[in-house]
C-alpha positions as CSV (number, residue, x, y, z in Angstrom):
1,M,18.7,-7.3,31.7
2,K,19.8,-10.3,29.3
3,N,19.3,-9.9,25.2
4,V,16.5,-13.2,25.0
5,L,17.4,-15.0,20.7
6,N,16.1,-17.8,19.6
7,N,15.8,-19.2,16.3
8,S,12.3,-18.5,16.1
9,K,13.0,-14.9,17.2
10,K,15.5,-14.5,14.8
11,R,13.7,-15.9,12.0
12,F,11.0,-13.3,12.8
13,L,13.2,-10.2,13.1
14,M,14.7,-11.3,9.7
15,V,11.8,-11.2,8.3
16,T,10.2,-7.9,9.5
17,M,13.7,-5.8,8.6
18,L,13.5,-8.0,5.3
19,I,10.2,-6.2,4.4
20,T,11.6,-2.9,6.3
21,S,14.5,-3.3,3.4
22,L,11.9,-3.5,0.5
23,S,10.3,-0.8,1.9
24,F,13.0,1.6,1.7
25,A,14.6,0.0,-1.5
26,K,15.9,2.7,-4.1
27,E,12.9,4.5,-6.0
28,P,12.2,7.4,-8.4
29,S,12.1,10.4,-6.5
30,F,8.8,10.8,-4.1
31,Y,8.0,14.0,-5.3
32,S,7.8,16.9,-7.9
33,I,7.7,21.1,-7.5
34,K,7.2,23.2,-9.8
35,N,8.5,26.9,-8.3
36,D,8.7,30.3,-8.5
37,V,8.9,32.3,-5.8
38,K,5.0,33.7,-5.1
39,K,4.1,30.1,-5.8
40,T,5.8,26.8,-5.6
41,S,3.5,23.9,-5.6
42,L,4.7,20.8,-4.0
43,T,3.6,17.3,-5.0
44,L,4.6,14.1,-2.9
45,S,3.4,10.2,-3.7
46,N,2.5,7.0,-1.5
47,V,1.5,9.5,1.8
48,K,-0.8,7.7,3.7
49,Q,-3.1,9.7,6.5
50,G,-1.5,10.3,9.3
51,N,2.1,11.5,8.2
52,K,2.8,14.4,9.2
53,F,4.5,17.7,6.2
54,S,7.0,20.1,8.1
55,I,8.7,22.9,6.9
56,K,11.5,24.1,8.7
57,D,14.7,27.4,8.1
58,K,18.1,26.2,8.9
59,N,18.6,25.8,12.5
60,G,15.6,23.4,12.1
61,I,13.2,25.9,13.6
62,V,9.3,24.8,12.0
63,L,7.8,27.5,10.3
64,Y,4.5,25.7,8.8
65,N,3.4,21.8,9.4
66,E,0.5,19.8,8.8
67,E,-0.5,16.5,9.6
68,I,-1.7,14.5,6.1
69,Q,-5.0,13.9,6.4
70,K,-5.7,11.3,3.1
71,S,-3.8,8.4,1.7
72,G,-2.6,8.7,-2.2
73,V,-1.0,11.9,-3.5
74,Y,-0.6,14.6,-1.3
75,T,-0.2,18.5,-3.4
76,K,0.5,21.8,-1.8
77,G,0.9,25.6,-3.1
78,F,3.4,28.1,-1.2
79,N,3.9,31.4,-1.1
80,F,7.9,31.7,0.0
81,S,8.5,36.1,-1.1
82,S,8.4,36.5,2.8
83,L,10.9,34.0,3.7
84,P,14.3,35.9,4.1
85,D,17.1,34.0,1.5
86,G,18.6,30.8,3.1
87,N,18.2,27.6,3.2
88,Y,15.3,25.4,4.3
89,V,13.5,21.6,4.3
90,F,10.0,20.2,3.3
91,E,10.1,17.8,5.8
92,L,8.1,13.9,5.2
93,D,8.3,12.4,8.8
94,K,6.1,8.4,8.5
95,D,6.2,6.1,9.8
96,L,9.5,4.2,9.3
97,E,11.3,6.7,7.6
98,I,11.9,10.8,7.5
99,N,12.7,12.1,4.1
100,T,14.0,15.7,3.8
101,I,14.0,17.9,0.8
102,P,16.1,20.6,1.4
103,F,15.4,24.1,-1.0
104,T,17.5,27.8,-1.3
105,V,14.9,30.8,-1.4
106,K,17.4,33.3,-3.1
107,E,16.3,36.5,-5.7
108,N,12.5,35.4,-5.9
109,T,13.7,32.0,-6.8
110,V,12.8,28.2,-5.2
111,S,15.8,26.0,-6.2
112,V,16.0,22.3,-5.2
113,N,19.4,20.3,-4.8
114,K,18.1,16.7,-5.2
115,N,21.2,15.7,-5.0
116,S,21.1,16.4,-1.2
117,E,18.2,14.3,-0.1
118,T,17.9,12.7,3.0
119,T,16.6,9.4,4.2
120,T,16.5,8.6,8.1
121,Y,15.1,5.9,9.5
122,K,13.5,5.3,12.6
123,P,13.6,2.6,14.6
124,Y,11.6,-0.3,15.0
125,V,9.8,-0.6,18.1
126,K,7.4,-3.9,19.0
127,Q,6.7,-5.7,22.7
128,K,5.1,-9.5,21.8
129,N,4.2,-11.0,25.6
130,N,7.4,-10.1,27.6
131,L,9.9,-9.2,24.9
132,L,11.1,-5.8,23.6
133,L,12.1,-5.8,19.5
134,I,14.1,-2.8,18.3
135,S,14.2,-2.4,14.7
136,K,16.1,-0.4,12.8
137,L,18.1,-0.4,9.2
138,S,21.0,2.3,9.6
139,P,22.4,2.6,6.4
140,N,25.3,4.6,7.2
141,F,26.3,2.9,10.5
142,E,24.7,4.9,13.1
143,T,25.0,5.6,16.2
144,M,22.5,4.0,18.5
145,N,21.5,4.4,22.2
146,I,18.7,2.3,23.7
147,S,18.0,3.3,27.2
148,I,15.4,1.5,29.1
149,Y,13.4,3.4,32.3
150,A,11.4,0.9,34.6
151,D,8.1,2.3,36.6
152,N,9.6,2.7,40.2
153,H,6.1,4.2,41.6
154,R,5.1,7.2,38.7
155,D,8.8,7.7,38.6
156,F,11.3,6.3,35.5
157,E,14.4,4.4,36.1
158,L,17.4,3.4,33.8
159,I,17.5,-0.3,34.4
160,Y,19.8,-0.5,31.2
161,T,21.8,0.8,28.7
162,E,23.2,0.4,25.3
163,K,25.1,1.6,22.7
164,I,25.1,0.5,19.2
165,E,27.9,1.1,16.8
166,G,28.7,-0.6,13.3
167,I,25.6,-2.3,12.4
168,K,24.2,-1.6,9.1
169,V,20.6,-3.7,10.4
170,I,20.4,-3.2,14.5
171,E,18.1,-6.4,15.8
172,K,17.9,-6.5,20.1
173,V,15.2,-7.9,21.9
174,Y,14.6,-7.5,26.1
175,K,13.2,-10.2,28.5
176,L,10.9,-7.4,30.1
177,E,9.7,-8.5,33.7
178,K,5.9,-7.4,34.5
179,G,5.6,-3.7,34.5
180,T,5.8,-0.6,32.6
181,Y,8.7,1.3,31.2
182,K,9.7,3.5,29.4
183,V,12.0,2.5,25.7
184,T,14.7,5.6,24.9
185,I,16.8,5.4,21.7
186,N,18.4,8.2,20.2
187,S,20.5,8.5,16.4
188,N,20.8,10.8,13.9
189,N,20.1,13.4,16.4
190,K,16.4,12.4,17.2
191,E,14.8,11.0,20.2
192,Y,12.2,8.2,19.9
193,T,10.2,7.5,23.4
194,T,8.1,4.2,23.5
195,I,5.8,3.2,26.7
196,I,5.6,-0.4,27.4
197,N,3.3,-1.4,29.1
198,N,4.2,-5.9,30.3
């Protein structure tokens, strides 16, 4: 399979990444917390309908999850008095990024370490005619593995794989023949799968 890039496609991807990068610019904190262990109130600003909010323990086990129903400001109260002392994380899964806010429950106190907040950027996958466009912001030069599978009579067969390392702004274009494809992207210890019908 060939990488296909011409000037107009490069410009399209650069504009897409510029717009995406501007939305990732460092902003004031997107949340506020008022807390004690019996009543912790979390407010998230600039959420969109369909964003996914969850609370996980240190092992990644989901203790609470919810799909945001209304765009704007999300406020929710929690009672953490039944949680054992330990480390937890609030996670907001948006269209192109995942924000995590680590917090600790210890001796009836909930504390948040603002310096430990993280933002993980998700890959952007788009089909345009017979082209597959993939882009991702990797500020810490994270490795990304792309695997493309073709539908072979209801069974997907691997036809192309690529490992990308040491690049901050990843932009790839692949030319696809007519058919159905499964695209799997692994990055930041997460897997993203997209089905493409060309």
